[in-house]
C-alpha positions as CSV (number, residue, x, y, z in Angstrom):
1,M,18.8,-93.4,22.5
2,S,17.7,-95.0,25.8
3,K,15.8,-91.8,26.7
4,K,14.0,-91.9,23.4
5,I,12.9,-95.5,24.0
6,I,11.7,-94.6,27.5
7,N,9.7,-91.7,26.0
8,A,8.2,-94.1,23.4
9,I,7.1,-96.5,26.1
10,K,5.6,-93.7,28.2
11,S,3.6,-92.4,25.1
12,S,2.4,-95.9,24.3
13,G,1.3,-96.4,28.0
14,I,-0.8,-93.3,28.1
15,L,-2.4,-93.9,24.7
16,G,-2.7,-97.6,25.4
17,A,-4.8,-97.0,28.5
18,I,-7.2,-94.8,26.5
19,G,-7.3,-97.3,23.6
20,S,-7.9,-100.3,25.8
21,L,-10.7,-98.6,27.5
22,T,-12.3,-97.9,24.1
23,V,-11.9,-101.6,23.1
24,L,-13.3,-102.8,26.4
25,L,-16.4,-100.7,25.9
26,F,-17.1,-101.0,22.2
27,G,-15.3,-104.3,21.2
28,G,-15.3,-105.6,17.6
29,W,-13.2,-103.7,15.1
30,S,-13.0,-100.6,17.3
31,G,-9.5,-101.7,18.3
32,T,-8.4,-101.5,14.6
33,V,-9.8,-98.0,14.3
34,I,-8.2,-96.9,17.6
35,G,-4.9,-98.6,16.6
36,W,-4.9,-96.6,13.4
37,L,-5.6,-93.3,15.1
38,M,-3.6,-93.7,18.3
39,G,-0.8,-95.5,16.5
40,T,-0.3,-92.4,14.5
41,A,-0.5,-90.3,17.7
42,A,2.0,-92.6,19.4
43,G,4.5,-92.3,16.6
44,F,4.2,-88.5,16.7
45,M,4.4,-88.1,20.4
46,S,7.4,-90.5,20.9
47,C,9.5,-88.6,18.5
48,Q,9.0,-85.1,19.9
49,E,11.3,-85.0,22.9
50,P,14.1,-85.5,22.4
51,K,14.1,-84.8,18.6
52,V,15.0,-87.5,16.2
53,Y,17.4,-86.8,13.3
54,S,16.8,-89.5,10.8
55,P,13.7,-91.4,9.4
56,K,15.4,-94.7,10.5
57,M,15.7,-93.6,14.1
58,G,12.2,-92.2,14.0
59,A,10.8,-95.5,12.6
60,T,12.6,-97.5,15.4
61,I,11.2,-95.3,18.1
62,G,7.7,-95.3,16.5
63,S,7.7,-99.1,16.2
64,I,8.5,-99.5,19.9
65,A,5.6,-97.1,20.8
66,G,3.3,-98.9,18.4
67,L,4.2,-102.2,19.8
68,G,3.4,-101.1,23.3
69,L,0.1,-99.6,22.2
70,G,-0.7,-102.8,20.2
71,V,-0.2,-105.0,23.2
72,W,-2.6,-103.0,25.2
73,L,-5.2,-103.3,22.4
74,L,-4.6,-107.0,21.9
75,V,-5.1,-107.8,25.6
76,A,-8.2,-105.5,25.7
77,S,-9.7,-107.3,22.7
78,V,-9.4,-110.7,24.3
79,V,-10.8,-109.5,27.7
80,E,-13.7,-107.8,26.0
81,G,-14.7,-110.7,23.9
82,V,-14.2,-113.4,26.6
83,L,-15.1,-111.6,29.8
84,I,-16.8,-108.2,29.4
85,R,-19.5,-109.4,26.9
86,P,-20.7,-112.4,29.0
87,F,-20.7,-110.2,32.2
88,S,-22.8,-107.5,30.4
89,G,-25.4,-110.0,29.2
90,Q,-24.1,-110.4,25.6
91,S,-23.0,-113.4,23.8
92,A,-19.3,-114.3,24.2
93,V,-17.0,-114.0,21.2
94,A,-15.0,-117.0,20.2
95,L,-11.4,-116.8,21.2
96,P,-10.0,-117.0,17.5
97,T,-12.3,-114.1,16.6
98,T,-11.1,-112.0,19.5
99,L,-7.5,-112.9,18.7
100,L,-8.1,-111.8,15.1
101,Y,-9.4,-108.4,16.3
102,G,-6.5,-108.0,18.7
103,I,-3.8,-109.1,16.1
104,C,-5.2,-106.7,13.5
105,S,-5.2,-103.9,16.1
106,L,-1.6,-104.7,17.0
107,T,-0.5,-104.8,13.4
108,I,-2.2,-101.5,12.5
109,A,-0.8,-99.8,15.6
110,I,2.8,-100.9,14.8
111,L,2.6,-99.9,11.1
112,T,1.0,-96.5,11.7
113,A,3.3,-95.6,14.6
114,T,6.4,-96.7,12.5
115,L,5.3,-94.6,9.5
116,M,4.6,-91.5,11.6
117,G,7.9,-91.9,13.5
118,A,9.8,-92.2,10.2
119,L,8.1,-89.0,9.0
120,Q,9.2,-87.2,12.2
121,G,12.8,-88.0,11.2
122,L,12.5,-85.8,8.2
123,Q,14.2,-82.4,8.5
124,G,12.9,-78.9,8.1
125,E,9.7,-78.1,6.2
126,R,9.5,-81.6,4.9
127,Q,8.7,-83.0,8.3
128,R,5.9,-80.4,8.9
129,L,4.4,-81.0,5.4
130,A,4.5,-84.8,5.8
131,T,2.7,-84.5,9.2
132,L,0.0,-82.3,7.8
133,V,-0.5,-84.6,4.8
134,T,-0.9,-87.6,7.1
135,L,-3.3,-85.7,9.3
136,A,-5.4,-84.7,6.3
137,F,-5.3,-88.3,5.0
138,I,-6.7,-89.5,8.4
139,L,-9.5,-86.9,8.5
140,I,-10.6,-87.5,4.9
141,L,-10.7,-91.3,5.3
142,F,-12.2,-91.5,8.7
143,P,-15.9,-91.8,7.6
144,F,-15.1,-94.7,5.3
145,I,-13.1,-96.5,7.9
146,D,-15.9,-95.9,10.4
147,I,-18.4,-97.5,8.1
148,Q,-16.2,-100.5,7.3
149,A,-15.4,-101.1,11.0
150,Q,-19.1,-100.6,11.9
151,T,-18.2,-98.4,14.9
152,G,-20.9,-95.8,14.3
153,W,-18.8,-92.9,15.6
154,I,-19.2,-90.4,12.8
155,A,-22.4,-88.8,14.3
156,T,-20.5,-88.1,17.5
157,V,-17.5,-86.8,15.6
158,V,-19.7,-84.3,13.8
159,Q,-20.8,-83.0,17.3
160,I,-17.3,-82.9,18.5
161,Q,-16.2,-80.7,15.6
162,I,-19.0,-78.3,16.3
163,F,-17.6,-77.8,19.8
164,I,-14.1,-77.6,18.5
165,M,-15.1,-74.6,16.4
166,L,-16.8,-73.1,19.4
167,A,-13.7,-73.6,21.6
168,L,-11.5,-72.1,19.0
169,G,-13.6,-69.0,18.9
170,L,-13.7,-68.7,22.7
171,N,-9.9,-69.1,22.7
172,I,-9.7,-65.8,20.9
173,T,-11.5,-63.9,23.7
174,V,-10.2,-65.8,26.7
175,G,-6.8,-67.2,25.5
176,F,-5.5,-64.5,23.3
177,A,-7.1,-61.3,24.7
178,G,-7.6,-62.4,28.3
179,L,-11.2,-61.4,28.5
180,L,-13.2,-63.9,30.6
181,D,-16.4,-64.6,28.8
182,L,-19.1,-66.7,30.6
183,G,-21.9,-66.0,28.1
184,Y,-20.3,-67.4,25.0
185,A,-23.3,-69.6,24.3
186,A,-25.3,-66.5,23.5
187,F,-23.4,-66.0,20.2
188,F,-24.0,-69.7,19.5
189,A,-27.7,-69.1,19.9
190,I,-27.7,-65.9,17.9
191,G,-26.0,-67.7,14.9
192,A,-28.5,-70.6,15.2
193,Y,-31.6,-68.4,15.4
194,T,-30.4,-66.2,12.6
195,T,-30.1,-69.2,10.4
196,A,-33.5,-70.5,11.6
197,L,-35.3,-67.2,10.9
198,L,-33.7,-66.7,7.4
199,S,-34.0,-70.3,6.1
200,S,-37.1,-71.8,7.7
201,G,-39.9,-69.7,6.4
202,Q,-40.9,-68.6,9.9
203,V,-40.9,-64.9,8.8
204,N,-41.8,-65.8,5.2
205,I,-38.1,-65.9,4.2
206,A,-36.4,-69.1,3.0
207,W,-33.0,-68.2,1.8
208,N,-30.3,-70.6,0.7
209,F,-28.1,-72.0,3.5
210,W,-24.9,-70.8,1.8
211,V,-26.2,-67.2,1.8
212,V,-27.4,-67.4,5.4
213,L,-24.1,-68.9,6.7
214,P,-22.0,-65.7,6.5
215,I,-25.0,-63.6,7.5
216,A,-25.3,-65.6,10.8
217,A,-21.6,-65.1,11.5
218,G,-21.9,-61.4,10.8
219,V,-24.9,-61.0,13.1
220,A,-23.1,-62.8,15.8
221,A,-20.0,-60.5,15.3
222,I,-22.3,-57.5,15.7
223,A,-23.7,-59.0,18.9
224,G,-20.1,-59.4,20.1
225,V,-19.5,-55.7,19.6
226,I,-22.7,-54.9,21.4
227,L,-21.6,-57.0,24.3
228,G,-18.1,-55.5,24.3
229,I,-19.2,-51.9,24.4
230,P,-20.5,-51.9,28.1
231,T,-17.6,-54.0,29.2
232,L,-14.8,-51.7,28.0
233,R,-13.9,-50.5,31.5
234,L,-14.4,-53.9,33.2
235,K,-12.0,-56.7,33.7
236,G,-11.7,-59.9,35.8
237,D,-14.7,-60.9,37.9
238,Y,-16.7,-57.9,36.9
239,L,-16.3,-58.7,33.2
240,A,-17.3,-62.3,33.8
241,I,-20.5,-61.2,35.6
242,V,-21.6,-58.9,32.8
243,T,-20.9,-61.6,30.1
244,L,-22.8,-64.1,32.3
245,G,-25.8,-61.8,32.4
246,F,-25.7,-61.4,28.6
247,G,-25.6,-65.2,28.2
248,E,-28.6,-65.6,30.4
249,I,-30.6,-62.8,28.7
250,I,-30.3,-64.1,25.1
251,P,-32.1,-67.5,25.6
252,V,-34.8,-65.7,27.6
253,V,-35.3,-63.2,24.8
254,F,-35.7,-66.0,22.2
255,R,-38.0,-67.9,24.5
256,N,-40.4,-64.9,24.9
257,L,-40.5,-63.5,21.3
258,T,-43.8,-65.2,20.7
259,A,-46.3,-62.3,20.6
260,I,-44.7,-59.3,18.8
261,R,-46.6,-56.2,18.1
262,I,-44.7,-53.1,17.0
263,D,-46.3,-49.7,17.3
264,E,-45.2,-46.4,15.8
265,P,-43.4,-44.7,18.8
266,V,-44.6,-41.1,18.2
267,S,-48.2,-41.9,17.9
268,K,-47.9,-44.2,20.9
269,I,-46.6,-41.4,23.0
270,V,-49.3,-39.0,21.8
271,A,-52.0,-41.6,22.4
272,S,-50.7,-42.2,26.0
273,L,-50.7,-38.5,26.7
274,L,-54.2,-38.0,25.4
275,G,-55.5,-41.2,26.8
276,K,-56.8,-42.4,23.4
277,P,-55.2,-45.8,22.5
278,E,-57.1,-45.8,19.2
279,L,-54.7,-43.2,17.9
280,V,-51.7,-45.6,18.0
281,L,-50.4,-46.5,14.5
282,C,-49.5,-50.2,14.4
283,L,-46.7,-51.3,12.2
284,V,-46.3,-55.1,12.8
285,G,-48.7,-57.6,14.3
286,C,-51.7,-55.4,14.3
287,D,-54.5,-58.0,13.9
288,R,-52.6,-60.8,15.6
289,P,-49.3,-60.6,17.5
290,F,-46.5,-62.3,15.5
291,N,-44.8,-65.4,16.8
292,L,-41.1,-64.9,15.8
293,T,-39.1,-67.6,17.6
294,G,-41.7,-70.2,18.5
295,G,-41.1,-69.9,22.2
296,E,-40.0,-73.1,24.0
297,A,-41.2,-75.2,21.0
298,G,-38.6,-73.5,18.9
299,I,-38.4,-73.3,15.1
300,N,-38.8,-76.4,13.0
301,P,-38.0,-77.3,10.2
302,I,-34.9,-75.3,9.2
303,G,-33.6,-75.3,5.7
304,R,-30.6,-77.5,5.0
305,P,-27.7,-77.0,2.6
306,S,-27.6,-78.6,-0.8
307,L,-24.9,-79.1,-3.4
308,P,-25.3,-80.0,-7.1
309,I,-23.8,-83.5,-6.9
310,V,-24.6,-84.4,-3.3
311,G,-28.1,-82.9,-3.3
312,T,-29.8,-81.8,-0.1
313,F,-28.1,-82.9,3.1
314,S,-30.2,-85.5,4.9
315,T,-30.4,-86.7,8.5
316,G,-29.2,-90.2,8.0
317,N,-26.3,-89.4,5.6
318,Y,-23.5,-88.1,7.8
319,F,-20.9,-87.9,5.1
320,P,-21.7,-84.4,3.8
321,W,-22.2,-83.0,7.3
322,Y,-18.9,-84.4,8.4
323,Y,-17.0,-82.8,5.5
324,L,-18.8,-79.5,5.8
325,I,-18.0,-79.0,9.5
326,L,-14.5,-80.3,8.8
327,L,-14.0,-77.6,6.2
328,L,-15.4,-75.0,8.6
329,V,-13.0,-76.1,11.4
330,V,-10.1,-76.0,9.0
331,F,-11.1,-72.6,7.9
332,A,-11.5,-71.4,11.5
333,Y,-8.1,-72.8,12.4
334,F,-6.4,-71.1,9.4
335,M,-8.0,-67.7,10.0
336,I,-7.4,-67.7,13.8
337,S,-3.8,-68.7,13.4
338,R,-3.3,-65.9,10.9
339,L,-5.0,-63.5,13.4
340,R,-2.8,-64.7,16.2
341,D,0.4,-63.9,14.2
342,S,-0.9,-60.6,12.9
343,R,-0.5,-57.2,14.4
344,L,-4.0,-57.5,16.0
345,G,-3.0,-60.8,17.6
346,R,0.1,-59.3,19.1
347,A,-2.1,-56.5,20.4
348,W,-4.4,-59.0,22.1
349,N,-1.5,-60.7,23.8
350,A,-0.1,-57.3,25.0
351,M,-3.5,-56.4,26.4
352,R,-3.8,-59.7,28.1
353,E,-0.5,-59.3,29.8
354,D,-0.9,-55.7,30.9
355,E,-3.6,-53.3,29.7
356,L,-1.8,-50.2,31.1
357,A,1.5,-51.0,29.4
358,A,-0.3,-51.9,26.2
359,S,-2.1,-48.6,26.2
360,A,1.2,-46.7,26.9
361,M,2.7,-48.4,23.8
362,G,0.0,-47.0,21.6
363,I,-2.5,-49.9,21.5
364,N,-6.1,-48.7,21.2
365,L,-7.7,-50.8,23.9
366,V,-11.3,-50.0,22.8
367,K,-10.8,-51.4,19.2
368,T,-8.7,-54.3,20.5
369,K,-11.3,-55.4,23.0
370,L,-14.2,-55.0,20.6
371,S,-12.3,-56.9,17.9
372,A,-11.7,-59.8,20.3
373,F,-15.3,-60.1,21.2
374,A,-16.4,-59.7,17.5
375,M,-14.0,-62.3,16.1
376,G,-14.7,-64.8,18.9
377,A,-18.4,-64.4,18.3
378,T,-18.0,-64.7,14.5
379,F,-16.8,-68.3,14.7
380,S,-19.5,-69.1,17.2
381,G,-22.0,-67.8,14.7
382,F,-20.6,-70.2,12.1
383,A,-21.0,-73.1,14.5
384,G,-24.5,-72.0,15.4
385,A,-25.5,-71.8,11.7
386,F,-24.2,-75.3,11.1
387,Y,-25.9,-76.7,14.2
388,A,-29.3,-75.2,13.3
389,A,-29.2,-76.8,9.8
390,Y,-27.8,-80.0,11.1
391,I,-30.5,-80.8,13.6
392,S,-33.1,-78.9,11.5
393,A,-34.7,-77.5,14.7
394,I,-33.7,-75.0,17.3
395,F,-34.8,-74.6,20.9
396,P,-33.8,-71.9,23.5
397,S,-33.1,-74.5,26.2
398,V,-30.1,-75.8,24.2
399,F,-28.1,-72.6,24.9
400,D,-28.1,-72.5,28.6
401,F,-25.2,-71.5,30.9
402,S,-23.8,-75.0,31.1
403,V,-22.8,-74.8,27.4
404,S,-20.7,-71.7,28.0
405,V,-19.0,-73.4,31.0
406,I,-18.3,-76.6,29.1
407,I,-16.7,-74.6,26.2
408,L,-14.6,-72.6,28.7
409,C,-13.5,-75.9,30.3
410,M,-12.4,-77.2,26.9
411,V,-10.2,-74.1,26.5
412,I,-8.7,-74.4,30.0
413,L,-8.2,-78.2,29.9
414,G,-6.5,-78.1,26.5
415,G,-4.3,-75.0,27.3
416,L,-5.2,-71.3,27.2
417,G,-3.9,-69.7,24.1
418,N,-2.8,-72.9,22.4
419,M,-5.0,-73.8,19.5
420,T,-3.8,-77.4,19.3
421,G,-4.4,-77.8,23.0
422,V,-7.9,-76.3,22.7
423,I,-8.8,-78.8,20.0
424,L,-7.5,-81.7,22.2
425,G,-9.5,-80.4,25.2
426,A,-12.7,-80.3,23.1
427,I,-12.1,-83.8,21.8
428,I,-11.5,-85.2,25.3
429,I,-14.5,-83.6,26.9
430,M,-17.0,-84.2,24.1
431,S,-15.8,-87.8,23.5
432,A,-16.2,-88.6,27.2
433,D,-19.7,-87.0,27.3
434,R,-21.2,-88.1,24.0
435,L,-19.3,-91.4,23.3
436,Y,-17.7,-93.1,26.3
437,L,-20.3,-92.4,29.1
438,P,-23.4,-93.6,27.1
439,Q,-21.5,-96.8,26.1
440,L,-20.3,-97.3,29.7
441,A,-23.9,-96.9,30.9
442,Q,-25.1,-99.5,28.5
443,V,-22.4,-102.0,29.6
444,L,-22.9,-101.4,33.3
445,K,-26.7,-101.7,32.8
446,G,-26.2,-105.1,31.2
447,F,-23.9,-106.2,34.0
448,L,-26.4,-105.2,36.7
449,N,-29.3,-106.9,35.0
450,T,-27.4,-110.1,34.4
451,F,-25.4,-110.6,37.6
452,V,-26.3,-108.1,40.3
453,L,-30.0,-107.3,40.4
454,P,-31.3,-110.9,40.1
455,R,-29.3,-111.8,43.3
456,I,-30.8,-109.0,45.4
457,A,-34.1,-109.9,47.2
458,I,-34.9,-106.3,48.4
459,P,-36.9,-104.4,45.7
460,Q,-36.0,-101.0,47.1
461,L,-32.3,-101.8,46.9
462,Q,-32.7,-103.1,43.3
463,E,-34.4,-99.9,42.3
464,F,-31.7,-97.8,44.0
465,L,-28.9,-99.6,42.3
466,A,-30.6,-99.6,38.9
467,T,-31.2,-95.8,39.1
468,S,-28.1,-94.6,40.9
469,L,-25.3,-96.5,39.2
470,D,-25.8,-94.6,36.0
471,P,-22.6,-92.9,34.6
472,I,-24.8,-90.5,32.5
473,Q,-26.4,-89.2,35.7
474,M,-23.0,-88.8,37.2
475,R,-21.5,-87.0,34.2
476,L,-21.3,-83.6,35.9
477,F,-19.7,-85.2,38.9
478,L,-17.1,-87.0,36.8
479,F,-16.6,-83.9,34.7
480,G,-16.0,-81.7,37.8
481,L,-13.7,-84.3,39.4
482,T,-11.6,-84.4,36.3
483,L,-11.2,-80.7,36.2
484,V,-10.3,-80.5,39.9
485,V,-7.6,-83.1,39.5
486,M,-6.4,-81.3,36.3
487,M,-6.1,-78.0,38.0
488,I,-4.1,-79.5,40.8
489,V,-1.7,-81.6,38.7
490,R,-1.4,-79.5,35.5
491,P,-3.2,-76.1,35.8
492,E,-1.7,-74.8,32.6
493,G,-3.5,-77.4,30.5
494,L,-2.5,-80.4,28.5
495,I,-0.7,-78.5,25.8
496,P,0.0,-75.1,27.3
497,D,1.0,-71.9,25.7
498,K,4.5,-71.0,26.8
499,I,3.5,-67.7,28.4
500,H,0.6,-69.2,30.4
501,Q,2.8,-72.1,31.5
502,A,5.4,-69.7,32.8
503,E,2.7,-67.7,34.7
504,L,1.4,-70.8,36.5
505,H,4.7,-72.1,37.8
506,S,6.7,-70.6,40.6
507,D,10.3,-69.5,40.2
508,A,11.5,-72.5,42.2
509,E,9.8,-74.9,39.8
510,A,11.2,-73.0,36.8
511,S,14.7,-73.2,38.2
512,N,14.3,-77.0,38.9
513,E,13.1,-77.6,35.4
514,S,16.1,-75.6,34.0
515,L,18.5,-77.6,36.2
516,A,16.9,-80.9,35.0
517,D,17.2,-79.8,31.4
518,A,20.9,-78.8,31.9
519,R,21.6,-82.2,33.5
520,S,19.9,-84.1,30.7
521,Q,22.1,-82.2,28.2
C-alpha cells in the first residue's frame, strides 16, 4: 500500500506542476477546469502501477493524488491573484476571491481523482468500459465547461485535434511500418486543396462538404501511392530524402498553378516540328490562362459544412467544429487500431523489424509499403479537408517543411507505434505552441512594461529587452531544447510501444529493470 501511495504522490506532483503553471498564466476559473481534467488523469495514473484490486483501494489512492494536485492548484491560484496579476500590470484579485478559486480547484481535483481511482478498482471489462465512458463524458462536456469558466480554450482545442489526427496518420507510416516520411505535410495540403477546389467555386464547382470530405481523403491516398512507388527500394536516410523532396514540391506546385493552358499533345508536337504554332489545338485556357490555385493568395472562401438543425458552420461558433473534428479523431483512432491488429498491421510490424525476414515469410513488401503510405495519407487528407473548411481559406505557405517536422516530433515525443502516446505528444506540443506560449508572452510583456522598462534609462536597452524577451520568438528554441532533453532522458517517448522501448535500451538496462521488478515482488 505504501508503494501505491508513493506512486499517487508522484503522479500528483507531475500533474500539479503542469496545472499550477496553467493557473499562474490564466488565473480565474482555469484552475477548476484543470482540476477537473488533471484530477481525472491523476486518479487514473496513480492506480496503474501497481494495480489496485478494489474500488475502495482505488478511491483512497485517487483521493491522495487528487489532494496533492489540489494543493498545487490552491497555492497557484493565490499566487496568481495576489502576486502575478499586479506584477503583470493587471488589477490584483481580492484574497477571498482567489481562495474561492483555489478551494473550488482543490475540491474538484479530489472528487474527480477519487472517482477515477474507484473506477480503476473495477475488474475486467468493467474497468475498461467505465474509463471509456468517463473519457467520453469529459470530451462531450468540455465545450460547455469552457464557456462557463470563460477560459476560451475551445478554439485551441480544435486546432490540437487537427494535429492529433495528422499525428495518428503519420504514426501508421513511421510507427507501424517504419518508413521515415519527412514530407507528410504534402498530403495535408492535397486534402485541403482538393476540398478548396471542389467546394469553393474556383473551378465552377461547389459541392457539398460531406461529399468532398471522402473525396479529399481518397485523393490524398492516391498521392500516397504515387509517393510510395519510387521509394519501394529505398529505406532509412534515402527514403527520408525522397519524401522530403515530395513535401517540398507539392506547395511549390500549388503556388505556381496560376496560369494554366492545356494544349492537345499531338498537334503540339506537329506544330513544333513544322514551326507553325497556329496548328496547336488548345483544350483549356485558350483565350486566357486559367488560375487554378490562386497562387500565394490562395483560395477564399471555401464552402463550409452544414447540418439540418445546426445550419451552416460559422466562424464564431466553435461547438459544431469541435464535435465534428472530435468525431473524425474518434473515427481515425478506431480505424487505425483495427488496422494495427489486423493482418496488414502485423505485416507492417514485421516489415519494420526486418524487411528481408518479412519477405522470406511471404509478405508482399510492395503492397505493404504502398498500403502504409496510402493509409497514412488518407487520414491526413481528412484533416486537410476539415482544416480548409474550418479556416475557409487555404494558402501554400501553411504547408511548409516545418509542419512535417512538428508532426513527426509529436509521434516521437509521445512514443513511436503507441497511439495513446502519439495523442499525448500532439496535445503537449500544440498546447505549448498555441496556448501556453502566447499567454506567457502576454504576462511577460505586462511585467516588462510595468516594472522593468520604466526603470531603464537607455532607449536601446529598452528596445532590446522589449523585442528579445518574447517567448513566441523563442518557440523553436524552446521546442528544440525540449526534444534534446527528451531524447537524452527518455528516447523511447512518453508512452512507448514495448518493442521500441526494448530496442532503445541496452541489455544492461533491461537486466537492471528486471532485477528491480523481481526485488519489488
